[in-house]
C-alpha positions in Angstrom: 62.1 93.5 92.9 61.2 96.4 90.6 58.3 95.6 88.2 58.9 96.3 84.5 57.0 99.2 83.3 55.4 99.0 79.9 56.7 101.4 77.2 55.0 104.7 77.1 54.9 106.8 73.9 54.3 110.5 74.4 54.5 113.2 71.8 56.8 116.0 72.9 56.7 119.3 71.3 59.5 121.0 73.2 59.4 124.7 72.6 60.1 126.4 75.9 63.5 126.1 77.5 64.6 127.2 80.9 68.2 128.2 80.3 69.2 128.7 83.9 68.7 125.0 84.8 68.7 123.4 81.4 65.2 122.0 82.0 63.1 121.4 78.9 59.4 121.9 79.2 56.6 120.6 76.9 53.7 122.5 75.5 51.7 121.1 78.4 53.8 123.1 80.8 55.3 120.0 82.5 59.0 119.3 83.0 59.6 116.4 80.6 63.3 115.6 80.8 66.4 117.2 82.4 69.1 117.1 79.7 71.4 119.8 80.9 72.3 122.9 79.0 72.6 121.0 75.7 72.3 123.8 73.3 69.9 121.8 71.1 66.1 121.9 70.7 64.3 118.5 70.8 60.9 118.0 69.2 58.9 115.1 67.8 57.7 111.9 69.4 60.0 110.3 72.0 59.4 106.8 73.4 60.2 106.5 77.1 60.0 103.7 79.7 61.4 101.0 77.3 61.2 100.1 73.7 62.7 101.8 70.7 63.5 105.5 70.7 61.8 107.2 67.9 64.5 109.9 67.5 67.8 110.5 69.3 69.6 113.8 69.6 73.2 113.6 70.6 74.7 116.8 72.0 78.5 117.4 72.1 80.1 116.0 75.2 81.4 119.4 76.3 77.9 120.9 76.1 76.5 118.0 78.2 79.3 118.6 80.8 78.5 122.3 81.0 74.9 121.6 81.6 75.5 119.1 84.4 78.2 121.1 86.2 77.0 123.4 89.0 79.4 126.1 88.3 80.6 128.8 86.0 82.5 132.1 85.6 81.3 135.0 87.7 79.7 137.9 86.0 82.9 139.8 85.4 84.6 136.7 84.2 87.6 137.1 86.6 86.8 134.3 89.0 84.9 131.0 88.9 82.3 129.5 91.4 81.1 126.0 91.7 78.8 124.1 94.1 79.4 120.6 95.4 77.4 118.2 97.5 79.5 116.3 100.0 79.1 112.6 99.3 79.1 109.8 101.8 82.4 108.4 100.5 84.1 111.8 101.1 83.4 111.7 104.8 85.9 110.4 107.4 85.9 109.2 111.0 84.8 112.6 112.3 81.5 112.3 110.2 82.7 115.3 108.1 84.6 115.8 104.9 88.3 114.8 105.1 91.1 117.2 104.4 91.8 115.1 101.3 88.2 115.7 100.1 88.7 119.4 100.6 92.0 119.4 98.6 90.5 117.3 95.8 87.6 119.7 95.5 90.0 122.7 95.3 91.9 120.8 92.5 88.6 120.1 90.7 87.3 123.6 90.8 90.7 124.9 89.6 90.7 122.6 86.7 87.1 123.5 85.8 88.0 127.1 85.9 90.9 126.5 83.5 88.5 124.7 81.1 85.9 127.4 81.5 88.2 130.1 80.1 89.4 127.8 77.2 92.7 126.5 78.5 93.7 122.9 77.6 92.2 119.9 79.2 95.5 117.9 79.2 95.8 118.1 82.9 98.2 121.1 82.9 95.8 124.0 82.2 98.2 125.2 79.6 97.8 128.1 77.2 98.4 128.0 73.4 102.0 129.3 73.8 102.8 127.0 76.6 101.8 123.9 74.6 103.9 125.1 71.6 107.0 125.4 74.0 106.2 122.2 76.0 105.7 124.2 79.2 103.5 123.1 82.1 102.4 124.3 85.5 103.5 122.4 88.6 102.5 123.0 92.2 105.2 124.6 94.4 103.2 125.3 97.6 99.7 124.8 99.0 98.2 126.2 102.1 94.7 125.3 103.3 92.8 126.5 106.4 89.4 124.9 107.4 87.4 126.6 110.1 84.5 124.2 109.9 84.3 120.9 108.0 81.1 120.2 106.0 79.2 117.1 106.8 77.6 114.4 104.5 75.0 116.0 102.2 76.1 119.6 103.0 76.4 121.8 99.9 79.5 124.0 99.7 80.4 126.7 97.2 84.0 127.3 96.2 85.2 130.4 94.4 88.7 130.5 92.8 90.8 132.9 90.8 94.3 133.2 89.5 96.9 136.0 89.6 100.6 136.5 88.6 103.2 135.8 91.2 106.8 136.7 90.3 108.8 135.8 87.2 108.3 132.1 87.1 104.9 131.6 88.8 101.3 132.3 89.4 99.1 131.9 92.4 95.6 130.5 92.7 93.3 131.3 95.7 90.1 129.8 96.9 87.3 130.7 99.3 85.0 128.0 100.6 81.5 128.8 101.8 78.5 127.0 103.3 76.0 127.4 100.5 73.1 127.4 102.9 74.1 130.5 104.8 77.1 132.0 103.1 79.5 131.3 106.0 83.1 131.2 105.1 84.3 127.7 106.2 87.7 127.6 104.7 90.3 129.4 102.5 93.3 128.3 100.5 96.1 129.6 98.4 98.7 128.0 96.2 101.8 128.9 94.1 102.5 127.3 90.7 105.7 127.5 88.8 106.4 127.0 85.1 108.4 124.0 84.1 109.7 122.6 80.8 108.0 119.3 80.3 111.0 117.8 78.5 113.9 119.0 80.6 112.0 119.3 83.9 113.6 122.6 84.6 111.9 125.7 85.9 111.4 128.5 83.3 110.4 132.2 83.5 106.9 133.1 82.5 107.2 134.9 79.2 105.2 138.0 78.3 103.3 136.1 75.7 102.1 133.5 78.3 101.4 136.2 80.8 99.2 138.1 78.4 97.2 134.9 77.7 96.1 134.3 81.2 96.2 137.7 82.8 93.1 138.7 80.8 91.2 136.3 83.1 92.7 137.6 86.4 91.4 140.3 88.8 92.6 143.7 87.8 93.7 144.5 91.3 95.4 142.2 93.8 92.9 140.0 95.5 94.1 137.6 98.3 92.2 134.8 100.1 94.5 135.7 103.0 94.6 139.5 103.1 95.4 139.7 106.8 99.0 141.0 107.5 101.4 138.6 109.0 99.4 135.4 108.2 100.9 132.0 108.0 100.1 131.1 104.4 103.6 132.0 103.1 105.8 131.4 106.1 108.8 129.2 105.7 108.7 125.6 106.8 111.7 124.5 108.8 113.3 121.3 107.6 112.6 118.4 110.0 115.8 116.9 111.2 116.5 113.3 112.4 115.6 111.7 114.6 111.9 112.4 114.2 109.5 111.7 117.0 107.1 109.7 114.9 107.5 107.9 111.5 105.8 105.7 109.0 108.3 104.1 106.7 108.1 102.4 103.4 104.9 104.0 101.9 104.4 102.8 98.3 102.3 104.7 95.7 99.3 102.8 94.5 98.1 103.0 90.9 95.1 105.0 92.1 97.5 107.6 93.6 98.8 108.5 90.1 97.3 111.4 88.2 96.7 111.7 84.4 100.4 112.7 84.0 101.6 109.5 85.7 102.9 111.3 88.7 101.7 111.0 92.3 98.7 113.3 92.8 99.3 116.4 94.9 96.6 115.3 97.4 98.3 112.0 98.1 101.1 113.9 99.8 98.6 115.1 102.4 97.6 111.6 103.4 101.2 110.5 103.5 102.2 113.3 105.8 99.3 112.6 108.2 100.2 108.8 108.3 102.9 109.5 110.9 100.7 111.7 113.2 100.2 110.0 116.6 96.8 108.2 116.8 96.0 110.0 120.1 96.2 113.3 118.2 93.8 112.0 115.5 91.4 110.9 118.3 91.3 114.2 120.1 92.1 116.9 117.6 91.1 117.9 114.0 93.2 119.5 111.4 92.9 123.3 111.2 95.6 124.3 108.8 98.1 122.6 106.5 101.0 124.0 104.4 102.9 121.9 101.9 106.1 122.7 100.0 106.5 120.4 97.0 110.2 119.9 96.4 110.5 116.8 94.2 108.2 114.8 91.9 107.2 111.3 93.1 106.5 108.4 90.7 105.0 105.0 91.0 108.3 103.2 91.7 109.3 105.5 94.6 109.2 104.4 98.2 108.5 107.1 100.7 109.2 107.7 104.5 106.8 109.9 106.4 108.4 111.7 109.5 106.6 113.9 112.0 107.7 115.9 115.1 106.0 118.4 117.3 107.1 121.9 116.2 109.5 123.6 118.6 108.0 126.3 120.6 110.8 128.8 119.8 110.3 128.5 116.0 111.0 132.1 114.9 108.9 131.6 111.7 105.7 131.4 113.9 106.4 134.2 116.4 103.8 136.9 116.5 101.7 135.4 113.7 98.0 135.6 113.2 95.9 132.9 111.5 93.5 134.0 108.9 90.4 133.3 111.0 91.6 135.9 113.4 93.0 133.6 116.1 96.4 134.3 117.5 99.1 131.6 117.6 99.6 130.7 121.2 103.0 131.3 122.8 103.1 127.6 123.8 101.3 124.5 122.8 98.5 123.2 125.0 95.7 120.7 124.9 93.6 122.8 122.5 96.2 123.7 119.8 99.1 121.7 118.5 101.6 122.1 115.6 103.7 119.6 113.8 106.5 119.5 111.2 106.4 116.8 108.6 108.9 115.5 106.1 108.4 113.1 103.2 111.6 111.7 101.8 112.8 109.0 99.5 113.5 105.8 101.4 116.4 104.9 99.0 118.5 108.1 98.9 116.9 110.3 101.6 116.1 113.2 99.2 113.3 115.5 100.2 110.0 115.1 98.5 107.8 117.4 100.6 107.9 119.6 103.7 104.7 120.1 105.6 103.4 122.0 108.6 100.0 121.1 110.3 98.1 122.8 113.0 95.5 120.9 115.0 92.6 122.2 117.2 90.8 120.3 120.0 87.7 118.5 118.7 84.4 120.0 119.6 81.7 118.0 121.4 80.4 115.0 119.4 77.9 115.9 116.7 
């Protein structure tokens, strides 16, 4: 049992501040307390270790958040970088971060980027004009490639940026690096479309909205997947019945709902993988996943997950190159396998999501 320490009163005259880390130093040259980048100077006696605090200084919540977050806009202000430590609860059976962890971190850094440039914190990253017109962004497609999964306690750095993409959409790209050595361990791209929150209909991006966000976008086209003929935008063929594998009757949990009361985008990944054969999970790990979001899913929906091995003669994958430089094999073997997935409503059979996954043979045990 921890012993109770007596109160200690120490006079702090904080006059030197390390802005890069938000660490306050006393006149004795020692680090006294880590308060984050609070934007306030603290001075006078402070009682620590118990007892009554002589004087409290409350910083605005947003300033505290900025100080604790390990990220920020790049020097040119056109992209955003943030570092993350992989937690034990983010690691799966392979002793590495799960694909859901990776997708959640992509979503987190994208949201933090939107906050960093002053967009709303209502969950939609909306601009001033969008809020006036009840417009929101919704995910249309997501493509993720992971070349090496980080392990528990690894530190990764994720960079993200946004660009215009057609009349009704934008795209967000990400690059994931091992912070220890700078190795690129993954990349991702996504397409977002504008929707009227009241009518749930797609709407063109107006010039006013475009001007509001383009100021924060790279001036020239920058792609996470610049390689020609890569798989990130290739069409996903609809999976037809009968599927080779299925998991029926999936029900959204309350924890699957986002702040907008719809099923979170990352939940679809877990549902798609529910119908992957166990022997594939045991011998392979996910290398790439593409998701086409076709319909919103709410708490009362019941979902069926269907999976089949992708046909070898699929024309959408002929002569393609994956973004890490590896060529798609002419036929599936033990080292590389591809699957098509379909999430549909159990009640009416309507499509909710189409998905493609590619799996590589697991390396030797770590």
